[in-house]
MDAnalysis code that builds the backbone (N, CA, C; Angstrom):
import MDAnalysis as mda
import numpy as np

u = mda.Universe.empty(429, n_residues=143, atom_resindex=np.repeat(np.arange(143), 3), trajectory=True)
u.add_TopologyAttr("name", ["N", "CA", "C"] * 143)
u.add_TopologyAttr("resid", np.arange(1, 144))
u.add_TopologyAttr("resname", ["MET", "ILE", "GLU", "GLU", "THR", "ALA", "THR", "ILE", "VAL", "ASP", "ILE", "LYS", "ASP", "GLY", "LYS", "LEU", "LEU", "LEU", "GLU", "THR", "GLN", "ARG", "GLN", "SER", "THR", "CYS", "GLN", "SER", "CYS", "SER", "VAL", "LYS", "SER", "GLY", "CYS", "GLY", "THR", "SER", "THR", "ILE", "ALA", "LYS", "VAL", "VAL", "GLY", "ASN", "ARG", "SER", "ALA", "GLN", "PHE", "VAL", "VAL", "ASN", "LYS", "THR", "LEU", "ASP", "VAL", "GLN", "VAL", "GLY", "ASP", "ARG", "VAL", "ILE", "VAL", "ALA", "ILE", "GLU", "GLU", "ASN", "ALA", "LEU", "VAL", "GLN", "GLY", "SER", "LEU", "LEU", "ILE", "TYR", "LEU", "LEU", "PRO", "ILE", "ILE", "ILE", "MET", "LEU", "VAL", "PHE", "GLY", "VAL", "LEU", "ALA", "GLU", "LEU", "MET", "PHE", "SER", "THR", "GLU", "LEU", "PHE", "THR", "ILE", "LEU", "SER", "ALA", "VAL", "LEU", "GLY", "LEU", "LEU", "VAL", "SER", "ILE", "VAL", "THR", "VAL", "ARG", "THR", "VAL", "LEU", "SER", "ARG", "SER", "GLY", "LEU", "LYS", "ARG", "SER", "ILE", "GLN", "PRO", "GLN", "LEU", "VAL", "ARG", "ARG", "VAL", "ASN"])
u.atoms.positions = np.array([
    [0.839, -86.492, -33.059],
    [-0.111, -85.706, -32.302],
    [-1.095, -86.635, -31.600],
    [-1.359, -86.325, -30.355],
    [-2.381, -87.035, -29.598],
    [-3.642, -86.181, -29.656],
    [-4.727, -86.752, -30.153],
    [-5.953, -85.991, -30.357],
    [-7.056, -86.444, -29.412],
    [-7.930, -85.501, -29.074],
    [-9.067, -85.762, -28.192],
    [-10.242, -84.914, -28.664],
    [-11.432, -85.448, -28.547],
    [-12.643, -84.701, -28.894],
    [-13.139, -83.957, -27.662],
    [-13.521, -82.703, -27.854],
    [-14.008, -81.872, -26.757],
    [-15.237, -81.097, -27.216],
    [-16.011, -80.633, -26.258],
    [-17.194, -79.820, -26.523],
    [-16.945, -78.414, -26.006],
    [-17.331, -77.415, -26.797],
    [-17.154, -76.022, -26.396],
    [-18.242, -75.655, -25.401],
    [-17.825, -75.217, -24.209],
    [-18.751, -74.859, -23.142],
    [-18.987, -73.352, -23.105],
    [-17.928, -72.564, -23.370],
    [-18.035, -71.111, -23.289],
    [-16.982, -70.474, -24.192],
    [-17.297, -69.283, -24.685],
    [-16.359, -68.507, -25.487],
    [-16.267, -67.121, -24.862],
    [-15.039, -66.706, -24.532],
    [-14.860, -65.401, -23.904],
    [-13.474, -64.854, -24.238],
    [-13.426, -63.636, -24.749],
    [-12.170, -62.927, -25.015],
    [-11.195, -63.727, -25.872],
    [-11.687, -64.365, -26.926],
    [-10.810, -65.119, -27.809],
    [-10.330, -66.440, -27.244],
    [-10.919, -66.878, -26.156],
    [-10.558, -68.157, -25.528],
    [-11.785, -69.070, -25.525],
    [-11.532, -70.347, -25.661],
    [-12.596, -71.351, -25.618],
    [-12.462, -72.181, -24.347],
    [-13.555, -72.341, -23.632],
    [-13.593, -73.270, -22.509],
    [-14.116, -74.580, -23.058],
    [-13.272, -75.606, -23.019],
    [-13.620, -76.911, -23.574],
    [-13.819, -77.929, -22.464],
    [-14.636, -78.928, -22.761],
    [-14.893, -80.003, -21.797],
    [-14.738, -81.332, -22.510],
    [-13.973, -82.227, -21.888],
    [-13.819, -83.586, -22.415],
    [-14.326, -84.566, -21.365],
    [-14.735, -85.722, -21.815],
    [-15.150, -86.786, -20.911],
    [-13.984, -87.733, -20.719],
    [-13.540, -87.887, -19.470],
    [-12.480, -88.857, -19.188],
    [-13.056, -90.248, -19.362],
    [-12.352, -91.051, -20.127],
    [-12.831, -92.396, -20.384],
    [-11.771, -93.406, -19.979],
    [-12.231, -94.488, -19.458],
    [-11.330, -95.563, -19.075],
    [-10.992, -96.397, -20.306],
    [-9.792, -96.929, -20.346],
    [-9.410, -97.815, -21.449],
    [-9.939, -99.228, -21.236],
    [-10.668, -99.416, -20.147],
    [-11.165, -100.756, -19.824],
    [-12.157, -101.286, -20.858],
    [-12.822, -100.405, -21.594],
    [-13.828, -100.858, -22.551],
    [-13.230, -101.729, -23.651],
    [-11.968, -101.499, -23.983],
    [-11.344, -102.262, -25.061],
    [-10.483, -103.418, -24.546],
    [-10.468, -103.628, -23.239],
    [-9.616, -104.660, -22.661],
    [-10.337, -106.005, -22.627],
    [-9.614, -107.070, -22.925],
    [-10.221, -108.400, -22.973],
    [-10.430, -109.018, -21.590],
    [-9.757, -108.530, -20.561],
    [-9.885, -109.108, -19.222],
    [-10.635, -108.180, -18.260],
    [-11.452, -107.275, -18.794],
    [-12.109, -106.282, -17.954],
    [-13.071, -106.895, -16.937],
    [-13.622, -108.079, -17.226],
    [-14.588, -108.668, -16.288],
    [-13.923, -109.156, -15.004],
    [-12.639, -109.488, -15.046],
    [-11.965, -109.992, -13.856],
    [-10.934, -109.040, -13.295],
    [-11.045, -107.780, -13.620],
    [-10.016, -106.824, -13.243],
    [-10.549, -105.830, -12.211],
    [-9.730, -105.538, -11.206],
    [-10.122, -104.577, -10.177],
    [-10.167, -103.154, -10.699],
    [-9.291, -102.829, -11.630],
    [-9.283, -101.480, -12.196],
    [-10.582, -101.198, -12.933],
    [-11.102, -102.194, -13.638],
    [-12.370, -102.036, -14.342],
    [-13.508, -101.774, -13.364],
    [-13.499, -102.465, -12.242],
    [-14.526, -102.267, -11.221],
    [-14.451, -100.864, -10.637],
    [-13.259, -100.394, -10.359],
    [-13.091, -99.036, -9.841],
    [-13.553, -98.014, -10.871],
    [-13.236, -98.228, -12.152],
    [-13.645, -97.297, -13.206],
    [-15.166, -97.211, -13.296],
    [-15.844, -98.339, -13.061],
    [-17.313, -98.321, -13.085],
    [-17.872, -97.534, -11.913],
    [-17.251, -97.664, -10.748],
    [-17.726, -96.961, -9.553],
    [-17.484, -95.457, -9.678],
    [-16.283, -95.093, -10.104],
    [-15.937, -93.675, -10.232],
    [-16.722, -93.042, -11.361],
    [-16.936, -93.766, -12.446],
    [-17.692, -93.252, -13.567],
    [-16.868, -92.320, -14.439],
    [-17.525, -91.820, -15.466],
    [-16.864, -90.889, -16.380],
    [-16.980, -89.483, -15.823],
    [-15.837, -88.868, -15.577],
    [-15.814, -87.488, -15.120],
    [-15.346, -86.613, -16.271],
    [-15.694, -85.357, -16.192],
    [-15.279, -84.443, -17.248],
    [-14.103, -83.598, -16.787],
    [-13.347, -83.119, -17.749],
    [-12.240, -82.212, -17.487],
    [-12.456, -80.974, -18.344],
    [-12.205, -79.810, -17.780],
    [-12.350, -78.568, -18.517],
    [-11.005, -77.875, -18.623],
    [-10.766, -77.231, -19.764],
    [-9.528, -76.491, -19.985],
    [-9.781, -75.419, -21.037],
    [-8.845, -74.488, -21.143],
    [-8.997, -73.336, -22.032],
    [-7.964, -73.419, -23.154],
    [-8.401, -73.104, -24.383],
    [-7.502, -72.995, -25.533],
    [-7.819, -71.702, -26.267],
    [-6.883, -71.262, -27.092],
    [-7.116, -70.082, -27.913],
    [-8.095, -70.397, -29.026],
    [-8.962, -69.422, -29.335],
    [-9.933, -69.603, -30.413],
    [-9.239, -69.311, -31.736],
    [-8.976, -70.367, -32.512],
    [-8.302, -70.218, -33.803],
    [-9.204, -70.605, -34.967],
    [-10.405, -71.098, -34.662],
    [-11.374, -71.482, -35.691],
    [-12.693, -70.774, -35.424],
    [-13.524, -70.684, -36.454],
    [-14.854, -70.107, -36.300],
    [-15.787, -71.184, -35.741],
    [-15.984, -71.171, -34.442],
    [-16.798, -72.175, -33.761],
    [-17.766, -71.489, -32.802],
    [-18.777, -72.234, -32.389],
    [-19.804, -71.721, -31.483],
    [-19.909, -72.625, -30.259],
    [-20.564, -72.117, -29.210],
    [-20.805, -72.919, -28.011],
    [-21.631, -74.143, -28.401],
    [-21.232, -75.300, -27.919],
    [-21.906, -76.553, -28.215],
    [-21.247, -77.349, -29.331],
    [-20.399, -76.706, -30.130],
    [-19.693, -77.426, -31.195],
    [-18.717, -78.425, -30.588],
    [-18.523, -79.527, -31.301],
    [-17.512, -80.497, -30.909],
    [-16.285, -80.258, -31.763],
    [-15.116, -80.255, -31.119],
    [-13.860, -79.963, -31.802],
    [-12.814, -81.006, -31.438],
    [-11.772, -81.043, -32.244],
    [-10.627, -81.908, -31.972],
    [-9.503, -81.020, -31.462],
    [-8.928, -81.375, -30.318],
    [-7.750, -80.697, -29.788],
    [-6.609, -81.704, -29.789],
    [-5.389, -81.185, -29.902],
    [-4.235, -82.082, -30.002],
    [-3.049, -81.522, -29.235],
    [-2.158, -82.419, -28.879],
    [-0.902, -82.062, -28.228],
    [0.186, -82.942, -28.828],
    [1.376, -82.387, -28.963],
    [2.503, -83.134, -29.520],
    [2.931, -84.239, -28.543],
    [3.218, -85.430, -29.073],
    [3.663, -86.539, -28.225],
    [4.967, -86.218, -27.519],
    [5.906, -85.623, -28.240],
    [7.210, -85.316, -27.675],
    [7.091, -84.345, -26.498],
    [6.250, -83.335, -26.664],
    [6.039, -82.367, -25.590],
    [5.403, -83.044, -24.379],
    [4.493, -83.977, -24.618],
    [3.842, -84.691, -23.520],
    [4.852, -85.540, -22.746],
    [5.737, -86.217, -23.459],
    [6.755, -87.048, -22.804],
    [7.719, -86.169, -22.004],
    [8.188, -85.073, -22.611],
    [9.107, -84.176, -21.910],
    [8.449, -83.574, -20.674],
    [7.212, -83.136, -20.816],
    [6.496, -82.563, -19.682],
    [6.283, -83.578, -18.572],
    [5.958, -84.794, -18.949],
    [5.744, -85.848, -17.951],
    [7.029, -86.162, -17.195],
    [8.139, -86.255, -17.915],
    [9.416, -86.510, -17.253],
    [9.775, -85.378, -16.302],
    [9.562, -84.158, -16.738],
    [9.884, -83.003, -15.905],
    [9.002, -82.948, -14.662],
    [7.720, -83.173, -14.836],
    [6.778, -83.009, -13.732],
    [6.778, -84.193, -12.773],
    [6.974, -85.402, -13.281],
    [6.879, -86.586, -12.426],
    [8.235, -87.170, -12.011],
    [9.147, -87.304, -12.953],
    [10.405, -87.992, -12.659],
    [11.419, -87.107, -11.941],
    [11.564, -85.865, -12.373],
    [12.547, -84.974, -11.759],
    [12.330, -84.785, -10.255],
    [11.101, -84.541, -9.783],
    [10.910, -84.410, -8.328],
    [11.295, -85.667, -7.543],
    [11.005, -86.818, -8.089],
    [11.363, -88.061, -7.396],
    [12.882, -88.199, -7.310],
    [13.573, -87.904, -8.407],
    [15.033, -88.016, -8.412],
    [15.659, -87.044, -7.421],
    [15.219, -85.773, -7.442],
    [15.782, -84.778, -6.527],
    [15.489, -85.152, -5.077],
    [14.280, -85.612, -4.810],
    [13.924, -86.004, -3.447],
    [14.808, -87.158, -2.965],
    [15.030, -88.148, -3.821],
    [15.876, -89.280, -3.445],
    [17.327, -88.858, -3.232],
    [17.837, -87.983, -4.084],
    [19.216, -87.512, -3.936],
    [19.385, -86.784, -2.603],
    [18.457, -85.885, -2.278],
    [18.526, -85.181, -0.996],
    [18.468, -86.167, 0.167],
    [17.576, -87.152, 0.088],
    [17.449, -88.136, 1.159],
    [18.693, -88.993, 1.322],
    [19.257, -89.453, 0.216],
    [20.459, -90.292, 0.270],
    [21.647, -89.492, 0.806],
    [21.814, -88.266, 0.329],
    [22.915, -87.435, 0.831],
    [22.782, -87.174, 2.325],
    [21.566, -86.918, 2.794],
    [21.354, -86.692, 4.227],
    [21.659, -87.961, 5.017],
    [21.271, -89.094, 4.473],
    [21.540, -90.365, 5.151],
    [23.044, -90.618, 5.258],
    [23.770, -90.317, 4.185],
    [25.226, -90.515, 4.194],
    [25.932, -89.527, 5.124],
    [25.418, -88.304, 5.207],
    [26.082, -87.274, 6.007],
    [25.713, -87.353, 7.496],
    [24.440, -87.604, 7.793],
    [23.988, -87.518, 9.189],
    [23.616, -88.860, 9.803],
    [23.233, -89.829, 9.019],
    [22.860, -91.173, 9.488],
    [21.756, -91.174, 10.534],
    [20.877, -90.174, 10.476],
    [19.717, -90.188, 11.364],
    [18.454, -90.114, 10.516],
    [17.469, -90.828, 10.956],
    [16.230, -90.927, 10.202],
    [15.526, -89.577, 10.073],
    [15.534, -88.786, 11.136],
    [14.850, -87.493, 11.117],
    [15.446, -86.569, 10.044],
    [16.777, -86.461, 9.995],
    [17.413, -85.610, 8.989],
    [17.176, -86.148, 7.572],
    [17.140, -87.446, 7.431],
    [16.876, -88.042, 6.120],
    [15.480, -87.676, 5.635],
    [14.501, -87.805, 6.510],
    [13.122, -87.471, 6.145],
    [12.980, -85.991, 5.831],
    [13.540, -85.149, 6.691],
    [13.460, -83.704, 6.470],
    [14.167, -83.297, 5.183],
    [15.296, -83.913, 4.900],
    [16.019, -83.606, 3.672],
    [15.248, -84.058, 2.434],
    [14.609, -85.201, 2.508],
    [13.800, -85.678, 1.383],
    [12.639, -84.720, 1.118],
    [11.991, -84.244, 2.181],
    [10.905, -83.270, 2.024],
    [11.458, -81.965, 1.452],
    [12.615, -81.535, 1.926],
    [13.252, -80.339, 1.386],
    [13.578, -80.536, -0.101],
    [14.061, -81.706, -0.451],
    [14.342, -82.018, -1.855],
    [13.089, -81.945, -2.710],
    [11.968, -82.416, -2.173],
    [10.698, -82.337, -2.901],
    [10.300, -80.880, -3.119],
    [10.444, -80.055, -2.096],
    [10.107, -78.632, -2.228],
    [11.032, -77.941, -3.236],
    [12.320, -78.263, -3.179],
    [13.271, -77.692, -4.146],
    [12.903, -78.123, -5.564],
    [12.508, -79.366, -5.720],
    [12.147, -79.849, -7.058],
    [10.893, -79.160, -7.593],
    [9.937, -78.859, -6.725],
    [8.731, -78.155, -7.164],
    [9.096, -76.767, -7.684],
    [9.957, -76.066, -6.954],
    [10.409, -74.744, -7.398],
    [11.188, -74.868, -8.709],
    [12.016, -75.890, -8.815],
    [12.801, -76.110, -10.032],
    [11.897, -76.362, -11.229],
    [10.900, -77.203, -11.067],
    [9.972, -77.510, -12.164],
    [9.227, -76.248, -12.592],
    [8.741, -75.471, -11.630],
    [8.031, -74.227, -11.962],
    [8.940, -73.265, -12.707],
    [10.183, -73.161, -12.292],
    [11.134, -72.259, -12.944],
    [11.428, -72.723, -14.369],
    [11.676, -74.010, -14.537],
    [11.972, -74.542, -15.868],
    [10.770, -74.347, -16.794],
    [9.578, -74.609, -16.303],
    [8.383, -74.441, -17.128],
    [8.167, -72.986, -17.522],
    [8.411, -72.069, -16.607],
    [8.168, -70.662, -16.918],
    [9.216, -70.085, -17.860],
    [10.423, -70.618, -17.847],
    [11.505, -70.072, -18.678],
    [11.675, -70.792, -20.010],
    [11.106, -71.950, -20.158],
    [11.299, -72.702, -21.404],
    [10.056, -72.602, -22.285],
    [10.183, -73.056, -23.490],
    [9.054, -73.102, -24.413],
    [8.191, -74.324, -24.192],
    [8.563, -75.158, -23.239],
    [7.819, -76.389, -22.991],
    [6.399, -76.107, -22.519],
    [6.227, -75.067, -21.729],
    [4.890, -74.752, -21.218],
    [3.920, -74.472, -22.363],
    [4.389, -73.751, -23.373],
    [3.526, -73.465, -24.525],
    [3.288, -74.728, -25.354],
    [4.294, -75.573, -25.467],
    [4.146, -76.750, -26.324],
    [3.278, -77.839, -25.699],
    [3.084, -77.823, -24.381],
    [2.215, -78.833, -23.770],
    [0.774, -78.356, -23.654],
    [0.493, -77.155, -24.147],
    [-0.884, -76.661, -24.163],
    [-1.613, -77.273, -25.350],
    [-2.844, -77.746, -25.147],
    [-3.608, -78.305, -26.274],
    [-3.874, -77.243, -27.332],
    [-3.887, -77.663, -28.583],
    [-4.153, -76.771, -29.711],
    [-5.434, -77.205, -30.411],
    [-6.234, -76.230, -30.816],
    [-7.461, -76.497, -31.542],
    [-7.101, -76.927, -32.966],
    [-7.586, -78.084, -33.398],
    [-7.206, -78.621, -34.706],
    [-8.315, -78.416, -35.733],
    [-9.515, -78.918, -35.419],
    [-10.620, -78.801, -36.372],
    [-11.953, -79.022, -35.664],
    [-13.011, -78.658, -36.347],
    [-14.357, -78.884, -35.818],
    [-14.850, -80.236, -36.303],
    [-15.564, -80.948, -35.427],
    [-16.140, -82.244, -35.781],
    [-17.527, -81.987, -36.345],
    [-17.832, -82.590, -37.482],
    [-19.165, -82.378, -38.094],
    [-20.208, -83.246, -37.480],
])
């Protein structure tokens, strides 16, 4: 399980609105003083992310809680959302290049492949249990 600490912002209809602070991993890096990513992280700063989970514990607004997600579900979701569209887009582009040998058709086919992959990902997510498994779950309250 991958765990993160969040703060409860609102409670409504059995749902909790949680907020986490996005943090850069640069704080623990030994080369952060000479790294461009560290400089960008300082400029952008810490931003917060908000999301909703089901209320499964007795908690109040302002409480800090631990939320978690399964590692396997995160890997599967990442592959589906990021890798599948790239593969489909490349396949459409390569097939168009082999069939038509014109740059315009190749580009249009690659864009069409990207659109097809977006529809495919949405369909797979809505029909599989993966969508539920990649949702964060409330684990415990932090004292």
